C-alpha positions in Angstrom: -67.3 258.2 -262.7 -70.0 255.6 -263.4 -68.3 254.7 -266.7 -65.1 254.0 -264.9 -66.8 251.8 -262.4 -68.7 250.0 -265.1 -65.5 249.5 -267.1 -63.7 248.2 -264.0 -66.5 245.8 -263.2 -66.6 244.6 -266.8 -62.8 244.0 -266.9 -63.0 242.1 -263.5 -65.8 239.9 -265.0 -64.2 239.2 -268.3 -60.6 238.7 -267.1 -61.2 235.2 -265.6 -63.3 234.3 -268.6 -60.5 235.4 -270.9 -57.9 233.5 -268.8 -60.1 230.4 -268.9 -60.5 230.7 -272.7 -56.8 231.2 -273.1 -55.9 228.2 -271.0 -55.1 225.8 -273.9 -52.5 228.3 -275.2 -51.1 229.5 -271.9 -51.0 225.9 -270.5 -49.1 224.7 -273.5 -46.6 227.5 -273.2 -46.0 227.1 -269.5 -45.8 223.3 -269.6 -43.5 223.5 -272.6 -41.2 225.9 -270.8 -41.1 223.7 -267.7 -40.3 220.6 -269.7 -37.5 222.4 -271.5 -36.1 223.4 -268.1 -36.1 219.7 -267.1 -33.9 218.8 -270.0 -36.6 217.5 -272.4 -36.1 218.6 -276.0 -38.8 219.8 -278.5 -41.9 219.0 -276.4 -45.1 218.7 -278.5 -48.3 219.6 -276.8 -51.9 219.8 -277.9 -54.6 221.0 -275.4 -58.3 220.9 -275.8 -60.8 223.6 -274.6 -61.7 223.1 -270.9 -65.2 222.8 -269.4 -66.3 223.4 -265.9 -65.8 219.7 -265.0 -63.1 218.4 -267.3 -59.9 219.4 -269.1 -58.4 217.5 -272.0 -54.9 217.2 -273.3 -55.2 215.7 -276.7 -51.5 214.9 -277.2 -48.2 215.3 -275.4 -44.8 214.1 -276.6 -41.4 214.7 -275.0 -37.9 213.2 -275.2 -34.6 213.5 -273.4 -31.1 212.3 -274.2 -28.4 211.4 -271.7 -25.3 209.2 -271.7 -26.1 208.0 -275.2 -29.6 207.0 -274.4 -32.9 208.5 -275.4 -35.9 208.5 -273.2 -39.2 209.4 -274.9 -42.8 209.8 -273.6 -45.9 210.1 -275.7 -49.4 210.3 -274.3 -52.8 210.7 -276.0 -56.3 211.7 -274.9 -55.5 212.8 -271.3 -58.7 213.8 -269.5 -58.7 215.5 -266.1 -62.1 215.3 -264.4 -62.7 217.6 -261.4 -65.2 219.4 -259.3 -64.6 223.2 -259.5 -64.8 223.6 -255.7 -62.6 220.7 -255.0 -60.2 221.9 -257.7 -59.6 225.0 -255.7 -58.3 222.7 -252.9 -56.0 221.0 -255.3 -58.0 217.8 -255.8 -58.8 216.1 -259.1 -61.7 213.7 -259.4 -60.0 211.4 -262.0 -57.1 211.5 -264.3 -57.6 209.2 -267.3 -55.1 208.5 -270.1 -56.1 206.5 -273.1 -52.6 205.6 -274.2 -49.1 206.1 -272.9 -45.9 205.1 -274.7 -42.6 205.3 -272.7 -39.5 204.2 -274.7 -35.8 204.0 -273.8 -33.3 203.5 -276.6 -29.6 203.5 -276.9 -26.5 201.6 -275.7 -26.3 199.9 -272.3 -23.7 201.7 -270.2 -21.5 200.3 -267.5 -20.5 203.7 -266.2 -21.1 204.3 -262.6 -22.0 207.6 -261.1 -19.3 208.9 -258.9 -20.5 210.2 -255.6 -18.8 211.4 -252.4 -21.7 210.3 -250.3 -21.1 207.2 -248.2 -24.7 206.8 -247.1 -28.2 207.3 -248.5 -30.9 208.6 -246.1 -34.0 206.3 -246.7 -36.2 208.8 -244.9 -35.9 211.2 -247.9 -37.9 208.8 -250.0 -41.0 209.7 -248.0 -42.8 206.7 -249.2 -45.7 207.3 -246.8 -46.6 210.3 -249.0 -46.7 208.2 -252.2 -50.5 207.9 -252.3 -51.0 211.4 -251.0 -49.1 212.8 -253.9 -51.3 211.0 -256.4 -52.7 213.7 -258.8 -56.3 212.6 -258.4 -58.7 210.4 -256.5 -58.2 207.9 -259.3 -55.6 207.6 -262.0 -56.3 205.3 -265.0 -53.9 204.5 -267.8 -56.0 202.4 -270.2 -53.1 201.4 -272.4 -49.5 201.6 -271.2 -46.7 200.6 -273.5 -43.0 200.4 -272.3 -40.2 199.7 -274.7 -36.5 199.3 -273.9 -34.0 198.8 -276.8 -30.4 198.4 -275.9 -27.3 197.5 -278.0 -29.6 196.9 -281.0 -29.8 193.3 -279.8 -32.2 193.4 -276.9 -35.8 194.6 -277.1 -37.9 194.4 -273.9 -41.5 195.6 -273.9 -44.5 195.7 -271.7 -48.1 196.4 -272.5 -50.9 196.8 -270.0 -52.8 199.2 -267.7 -52.5 201.1 -264.4 -55.3 201.9 -262.0 -54.4 204.0 -259.0 -56.9 204.8 -256.2 -56.3 206.3 -252.8 -56.2 202.8 -251.2 -54.8 200.6 -254.0 -52.5 200.6 -257.0 -53.1 197.8 -259.5 -51.4 197.0 -262.8 -51.3 194.1 -265.2 -48.5 194.1 -267.9 -48.0 191.7 -270.8 -44.2 191.2 -271.2 -42.3 190.6 -274.3 -38.7 190.0 -275.3 -37.6 190.2 -278.9 -41.2 190.2 -279.9 -41.8 186.9 -278.1 -44.4 186.9 -275.3 -43.0 186.3 -271.8 -46.3 186.2 -269.9 -48.0 188.6 -267.5 -46.8 190.6 -264.5 -49.5 191.4 -262.0 -48.9 193.8 -259.2 -50.9 195.5 -256.4 -49.7 198.1 -253.8 -51.7 199.7 -250.9 -50.8 202.7 -248.7 -49.6 200.3 -246.0 -46.9 199.2 -248.5 -48.3 195.7 -248.9 -47.0 194.7 -252.3 -48.1 191.7 -254.3 -46.2 190.5 -257.4 -47.0 187.6 -259.7 -45.4 186.4 -262.9 -47.2 183.8 -265.1 -46.8 182.3 -268.6 -49.2 180.1 -270.5 -51.6 180.1 -267.5 -48.8 178.7 -265.2 -47.6 180.7 -262.3 -43.8 181.1 -262.4 -43.3 183.1 -259.3 -45.5 185.1 -256.9 -44.8 186.9 -253.7 -46.2 189.2 -251.0 -44.0 191.9 -249.6 -44.4 194.5 -246.9 -42.3 197.5 -246.2 -42.2 199.1 -242.7 -40.2 202.4 -242.7 -38.8 203.5 -239.3 -36.8 206.3 -237.9 -33.6 204.2 -237.5 -34.4 201.0 -239.4 -36.6 199.8 -242.3 -38.1 196.3 -242.3 -38.9 194.4 -245.4 -41.0 191.2 -245.0 -41.4 188.9 -248.0 -43.0 185.6 -248.8 -42.1 184.2 -252.2 -42.6 181.0 -254.2 -41.1 179.7 -257.3 -42.4 177.0 -259.7 -39.3 175.5 -261.2 -41.1 173.7 -264.0 -42.6 176.9 -265.2 -39.4 178.9 -264.7 -37.4 176.4 -266.8 -39.9 176.8 -269.7 -39.8 180.6 -269.3 -36.1 181.2 -268.9 -35.1 180.4 -272.6 -37.7 183.0 -273.8 -35.5 185.7 -272.1 -32.3 184.5 -273.7 -31.1 182.8 -270.6 -29.3 179.5 -270.9 -29.7 177.4 -267.8 -26.9 175.1 -266.5 -27.2 171.5 -267.6 -27.5 170.4 -264.0 -30.8 172.4 -263.7 -32.5 170.8 -266.6 -33.5 167.5 -264.9 -34.9 169.4 -261.9 -38.5 170.2 -261.2 -40.6 171.2 -258.2 -41.5 174.2 -256.0 -39.6 176.4 -253.6 -40.8 178.9 -251.0 -38.8 181.4 -249.1 -39.9 183.7 -246.2 -37.5 186.6 -245.4 -37.3 189.5 -243.0 -34.7 192.1 -244.1 -33.7 194.9 -241.7 -32.0 198.0 -243.3 -30.5 200.9 -241.5 -32.2 204.2 -242.3 -28.8 205.6 -243.1 -28.1 203.0 -245.9 -24.4 202.5 -246.8 -23.6 202.8 -250.5 -20.5 200.7 -250.6 -21.3 197.1 -251.3 -19.1 195.7 -248.5 -20.6 198.2 -245.9 -24.1 197.5 -247.2 -23.7 193.8 -246.8 -22.4 194.2 -243.3 -25.3 196.5 -242.3 -28.0 194.3 -243.6 -29.7 191.9 -241.2 -31.7 189.0 -242.6 -33.9 186.2 -241.3 -35.0 183.5 -243.7 -36.7 180.1 -244.1 -36.4 178.1 -247.3 -38.8 175.2 -247.9 -39.6 173.2 -251.0 -39.5 170.0 -253.0 -37.1 169.4 -255.8 -37.4 166.4 -258.1 -34.7 165.0 -260.3 -35.6 163.0 -263.4 -34.2 159.7 -264.4 -30.4 159.3 -264.0 -28.0 156.5 -264.8 -28.0 155.5 -261.1 -31.8 155.9 -260.3 -35.2 156.4 -261.8 -36.0 159.5 -259.8 -34.9 161.5 -256.8 -36.7 163.9 -254.5 -35.2 166.5 -252.2 -37.4 167.8 -249.4 -35.7 171.0 -248.3 -36.3 172.8 -245.0 -33.7 175.3 -243.8 -33.7 178.5 -241.9 -31.2 181.0 -240.7 -30.0 184.5 -240.1 -27.5 187.0 -241.6 -25.9 189.6 -239.4 -22.5 191.3 -239.4 -21.5 189.2 -242.4 -22.2 186.0 -240.4 -24.7 183.6 -242.1 -26.1 181.0 -239.8 -28.3 178.3 -241.3 -30.1 175.3 -239.7 -31.2 172.3 -241.7 -34.4 170.7 -240.3 -35.2 167.2 -241.5 -34.0 167.9 -245.0 -34.5 164.6 -246.9 -33.2 163.1 -250.0 -35.4 160.3 -251.4 -34.2 158.0 -254.3 -36.9 156.0 -255.9 -36.4 152.6 -257.5 -32.6 152.6 -258.2 -31.9 151.0 -261.5 -28.9 149.0 -260.2 -30.1 148.3 -256.7 -33.3 146.9 -255.2 -33.5 149.6 -252.5 -35.0 153.1 -252.4 -32.8 155.0 -249.9 -33.8 158.1 -248.1 -31.3 160.3 -246.4 -32.2 162.8 -243.6 -30.0 165.8 -242.8 -30.1 167.8 -239.6 -27.4 170.3 -238.7 -26.1 173.8 -238.7 -24.0 175.8 -241.1 -22.1 178.9 -240.2 -20.5 181.0 -243.0 -18.4 184.2 -242.6 -19.0 186.2 -245.8 -16.0 188.4 -245.2 -13.4 185.7 -245.5 -15.6 182.7 -246.6 -14.7 180.6 -243.6 -17.4 178.0 -242.8 -18.2 175.4 -240.2 -20.8 172.6 -240.3 -22.1 170.3 -237.5 -24.7 167.8 -238.5 -26.0 164.3 -238.7 -27.0 162.2 -241.8 -29.5 159.5 -240.9 -31.3 157.0 -243.0 -33.3 153.7 -242.7 -30.7 152.4 -245.2 -27.8 153.4 -242.9 -27.1 151.1 -239.9 -26.2 154.1 -237.8 -26.3 157.9 -238.1 -23.3 159.5 -239.7 -21.9 162.5 -237.7 -20.1 165.2 -239.5 -18.1 168.2 -238.3 -16.4 170.5 -240.8 -14.3 173.7 -240.9 -13.6 174.8 -244.4 -12.2 178.0 -245.9 -14.1 178.3 -249.1 -11.9 181.0 -250.6 -8.9 178.6 -251.1 -10.5 176.1 -250.4 -8.8 174.7 -247.3 -10.1 172.8 -244.3 -11.0 169.5 -242.6 -14.2 167.4 -242.4 -14.4 165.0 -239.5 -16.8 162.0 -239.7 -17.9 159.4 -237.2 -20.0 156.3 -237.7 -20.8 154.9 -234.2 -20.9 151.2 -233.4 -23.7 149.2 -235.0 -24.7 145.5 -235.2 -23.3 143.7 -238.2 -26.1 141.2 -238.0 -28.6 144.1 -238.4 -26.6 145.6 -241.3 -26.4 142.2 -243.0 -30.2 141.9 -243.0 -30.5 145.5 -244.2 -28.1 145.0 -247.1 -29.0 141.4 -248.0 -30.8 142.5 -251.2 -27.6 144.2 -252.4 -25.3 141.2 -252.0 -24.3 139.4 -255.2 -25.4 135.8 -255.7 -21.9 134.6 -254.8 -22.3 136.0 -251.3 -25.8 134.6 -250.5 -24.3 131.7 -248.4 -22.8 134.2 -246.0 -24.6 134.5 -242.6 -23.5 136.7 -239.7 -24.4 135.7 -236.2 -22.9 138.5 -234.1 -20.4 141.3 -234.3 -20.2 145.1 -234.4 -18.3 147.7 -236.3 -17.6 151.4 -236.2 -15.6 154.0 -238.1 -14.2 157.5 -237.7 -11.8 159.6 -239.7 -11.3 162.9 -241.5 -11.0 164.5 -244.9 -8.4 167.3 -245.3 -8.7 169.7 -248.2 -5.9 172.0 -249.4 -6.8 173.7 -252.6 -6.5 171.0 -255.3 -5.2 168.4 -252.9 -7.1 166.2 -250.5 -6.2 163.6 -247.9 -8.6 161.0 -246.4 -8.0 159.0 -243.3 -10.4 156.3 -242.0 -10.2 154.0 -239.0 -12.7 151.2 -239.2 -13.0 148.8 -236.3 -14.5 145.3 -236.2 -15.3 143.5 -232.9 -16.4 140.0 -232.0 -17.6 138.9 -235.5 -19.0 135.4 -235.9 -20.1 134.2 -239.3 -20.9 131.1 -241.2 -20.7 130.1 -244.9 -23.3 127.8 -246.3 -23.5 126.0 -242.9 -20.2 124.3 -243.6 -17.7 126.8 -242.4 -17.9 128.7 -239.0 -15.7 131.6 -238.1 -15.8 133.0 -234.6 -14.2 135.8 -232.6 -12.9 138.0 -235.5 -11.5 141.4 -234.5 -10.0 144.0 -236.9 -8.4 147.3 -236.3 -7.0 149.4 -239.1 -6.0 152.9 -240.1 -6.2 153.8 -243.8 -5.1 156.9 -245.6 -5.8 157.9 -249.2 -4.8 161.1 -251.1 -5.8 162.8 -254.4 -3.4 160.6 -256.4 -5.1 157.5 -254.9 -2.0 156.5 -253.1 -3.2 154.2 -250.3 -1.3 153.5 -247.1 -2.6 151.7 -244.0 -1.8 149.4 -241.1 -3.7 147.3 -238.6 -4.2 144.0 -237.0 -6.5 141.0 -237.5 -7.3 138.5 -234.8 -9.4 135.3 -235.5 -10.3 133.1 -232.6 -11.2 130.0 -234.6 -12.3 128.7 -238.0 -14.2 125.3 -238.3 -14.6 123.9 -241.8 -14.2 120.2 -241.3 -10.9 121.0 -239.6 -10.8 123.4 -236.6 -8.1 126.1 -237.0 -7.2 128.5 -234.2 -5.8 131.9 -235.2 -4.3 133.8 -236.7 -3.2 136.9 -234.9 -1.4 139.0 -237.6 -0.3 142.6 -238.1 -0.5 144.0 -241.6 0.4 147.0 -243.7 -1.0 148.3 -247.0 0.8 150.4 -249.5 0.3 151.3 -253.2 -1.9 153.0 -255.7 -5.5 152.2 -256.4 -7.0 150.5 -258.1 -4.4 147.9 -259.0 -0.9 148.4 -257.5 -1.5 147.5 -253.9 0.9 145.6 -251.7 -0.2 143.9 -248.5 2.5 143.0 -246.0 1.8 140.5 -243.2 3.9 139.9 -240.1 4.9 136.3 -239.3 2.0 134.5 -237.9 0.9 131.0 -236.9 -2.1 128.8 -236.9 -3.0 126.0 -234.5 -4.3 122.9 -236.3 -4.8 119.4 -235.0 -3.0 120.4 -231.8 0.0 121.3 -233.9 1.4 124.6 -235.2 1.6 125.9 -238.8 3.9 128.9 -239.0 4.2 131.3 -241.9 6.9 133.8 -242.4 6.4 137.5 -243.3 4.6 137.9 -246.6 4.2 140.7 -249.1 1.8 140.4 -252.1 -0.9 142.2 -254.1 -4.2 141.2 -252.4 -6.1 141.8 -255.6 -3.9 139.5 -257.6 -2.0 137.4 -255.0 1.3 135.7 -256.0 3.0 134.0 -253.1 5.9 131.6 -253.0 6.9 130.6 -249.5 7.6 127.7 -247.1 5.3 126.8 -244.3 6.7 125.3 -241.2 4.7 122.5 -239.5 5.3 121.2 -236.0 3.7 118.9 -233.4 0.9 117.6 -235.6 -0.6 114.6 -233.7 -1.1 111.6 -235.9 -4.1 110.5 -233.8 -5.9 113.7 -234.7 -5.0 113.4 -238.4 -6.4 109.9 -238.5 -9.5 111.1 -236.7 -10.3 112.9 -240.0 -10.6 109.4 -241.5 -13.0 107.6 -239.1 -12.2 104.2 -240.6 -13.3 101.4 -238.4 -10.4 99.8 -236.6 -7.8 102.4 -237.5 -5.7 104.0 -234.7 -2.4 105.8 -234.6 -0.2 108.1 -232.4 2.9 110.1 -232.8 4.1 113.6 -233.6 4.9 114.9 -237.1 6.7 118.0 -238.3 8.3 119.4 -241.4 7.7 122.1 -244.1 5.5 122.6 -247.1 6.7 124.7 -250.0 3.5 126.6 -251.1 2.9 128.6 -254.2 -0.2 130.7 -254.7 -1.1 132.4 -258.0 -4.5 134.0 -257.8 -6.9 131.2 -256.9 -4.4 128.5 -257.8 -2.7 126.7 -254.8 0.2 124.4 -255.4 2.6 122.4 -253.0 5.7 120.6 -254.4 7.9 118.3 -252.4 6.3 118.9 -249.0 7.7 116.7 -246.3 6.5 115.7 -242.8 8.7 113.5 -240.5 7.9 111.8 -237.3 9.6 112.9 -234.1 12.5 110.9 -232.6 10.0 109.1 -230.2 8.3 107.5 -233.2 4.8 106.2 -232.8 2.3 103.4 -233.4 -0.3 102.5 -236.1 -2.9 99.8 -235.4 -5.4 98.7 -237.9 -8.1 95.9 -237.5 -9.6 95.4 -240.9 -13.3 95.0 -241.5 -14.4 91.7 -242.9 -14.6 93.2 -246.4 -10.9 94.3 -246.2 -9.9 91.0 -244.6 -11.4 89.2 -247.6 -9.4 91.3 -249.9 -6.2 90.3 -248.1 -7.1 86.6 -248.5 -7.3 87.2 -252.3 -4.1 89.4 -252.5 -0.9 88.2 -250.7 0.6 91.7 -250.8 -2.5 93.3 -249.1 -2.5 90.4 -246.6 1.1 91.1 -245.7 0.5 94.8 -245.2 -2.6 94.2 -243.1 -0.7 91.8 -240.9 2.1 94.3 -240.4 -0.3 97.1 -239.5 -2.0 95.2 -236.8 0.4 96.7 -234.3 3.2 98.7 -236.1 5.6 100.4 -233.8 7.4 102.9 -236.2 10.6 104.8 -235.6 10.3 106.7 -238.8 7.3 108.0 -240.7 8.4 110.0 -243.7 5.5 111.5 -245.6 6.1 113.3 -248.9 3.3 115.5 -250.2 2.4 117.2 -253.5 -0.8 119.1 -254.2 -2.1 120.4 -257.5 -4.4 123.4 -258.1 -7.3 121.0 -259.0 -7.2 119.4 -255.6 -5.3 116.2 -256.6 -2.8 115.2 -253.9 0.0 112.6 -254.0 1.3 111.1 -250.8 4.5 109.1 -250.5 4.7 107.4 -247.1 7.6 105.4 -245.8 7.2 103.5 -242.5 10.2 101.9 -240.7 9.6 99.9 -237.5 8.4 96.5 -236.3 5.3 94.6 -235.2 6.1 92.5 -232.1 3.3 90.1 -233.0 4.3 89.6 -236.6 7.2 87.3 -237.6 8.9 87.7 -234.2 9.3 91.4 -234.5 10.9 91.3 -237.9 11.9 94.9 -239.1 9.4 96.5 -241.4 10.2 99.0 -244.1 6.9 99.8 -245.8 6.3 102.2 -248.7 2.8 103.4 -249.6 1.7 105.7 -252.5 -1.6 107.3 -252.1 -3.6 109.5 -254.5 -6.6 111.6 -253.3 -8.5 114.7 -254.3 -8.4 116.8 -251.2 -11.1 119.2 -252.3 -13.5 116.3 -252.7 -12.4 114.9 -249.4 -12.9 118.2 -247.7 -16.4 118.5 -249.0 -17.0 115.0 -247.8 -15.8 115.9 -244.3 -17.9 119.0 -244.3 -21.0 117.1 -245.3 -20.8 113.9 -243.4 -17.3 113.2 -241.9 -17.7 109.8 -243.4 -14.7 108.6 -245.4 -15.0 104.8 -245.3 -15.4 104.5 -249.0 -12.3 106.7 -249.5 -10.1 104.5 -247.4 -11.4 101.4 -249.1 -10.5 102.8 -252.5 -7.1 103.7 -251.1 -6.4 100.1 -250.1 -7.7 98.8 -253.4 -5.1 100.9 -255.1 
């Protein structure tokens, strides 16, 4: 009996020892069988002999094939450190792996897994148990190598380490693509699901972000703060085989985005349903710089926008978003535009609306915009309004932009405003603008004054650059040596830009020297005017005409009328065979010569006779023929019929005078001094 008890005691004592000594072989067998059940093929395992505080796995290698892809895992020198008592409670002190190599090879597949499930239950992820399921108090992978080879063209790899403790997971991976280094990926994660990610290359941070996940019974919340260095990203992207659009190349700067994403715990799997279920709050801020362009040396966009996404409705708000253009190459200004407004976008049908204001110190007034556009076609309408602003203020603002030819222009008063809309219909567009000009007064080089100008017009332009328009122009008066009142004229525009434009004017009249100059309806190309018409003249007062020649001792009265055939070709003006006739009442001309002119009469009998006749000439006919050349030369043919009661007992007079004058020079003289004595003297000498 004692022998049986002793044998039983011996077996009880030796059995754990034998199990402990056989662990390398039994462990290999059990682990190999489990790996085979999981679909891994030909697992290779090598176990070391355990101690009371550690257990070593010298080598493990497994592989698995699925959908034309092979996943292989190889690990070396795996050491499990433990306390025997704690091990009985399922706790390891440390799990350290010297080297792990995980590789995926094969062909990229576009097959999608068919599923009948319409939702995925996020609660099944049990992320709150992630750190609790860690196999030890500390997991260290000293050398981790990941390799992904797809289509024999792409080779992605990462090399680094992993350190997992109960309160923190840390990793740093060196990334490569096609054997070219891509930089480093740094990541940390704690049990509260605070995740930090950073990507850097050549000691420059490309992007970094902080994320936090808050699981809930009905809704999960993801909070994120991310930043992007565009300079570093542009240098990094080509290393991955990406080709950036040409429009991105001149850009540089930094962007930051804060987001709050709310996901339902029952997450829809269909893309449309998923997008409808997601709720998003975001704010995007940053600075973008544009390198030198043909129109400017540099530009900066200061971006600040925030918004929400809910039920496929994206609502965005732009807060003081600014566009700054530095040192324009063709302009002496550096404009800055400021955008404030809201944008609503329906992601289900891509309908959008915008309501905002563009303001700038380089704009005389803020530009108001309202738009409703269907982006799927596209189709819609954009309304714009530029409220009334002072033209004098605008003139001072844009003075540096005016060409040298417009430097003499000065604006004393006036205001303008404009409203209109742009309609878009797929590839067609239609623009309508209605500018208004009120109470404009201006001067030109202090010699010409224009007052009381008002303009109303409606213009329309389409995608073929066909221009139509109509409006009215009202000018109170123009004073440029001669005061002209009017015109009040209606007009129409029609044609195709930039050359084939026709301007049609209604009949209009001007009031000059208390008379009337009437023009018929005209149609011409305002860019290259060619006009051939006849201008009617009525009720011109001879006294006012002679007032233009303030010759001492010269006086006249009477009414003139007639017509002037005018031809205009570009900047060339020509009058041929113009005629002005006195009215039936006739008139009078009186001239008392200066001593100098009287002396000339004593020396020339013909001049003396004319001077005597003009002392008190009562004419019944004044027939004035008139020709004008583009260079300003004018030829006057005057015939006077009448009598002088104080000369040769009222003998009938029939006097013909031929006068030559350059009216452009005369006009300049009138503008500068209104003195024409020398001009009249020369006329008598001829």
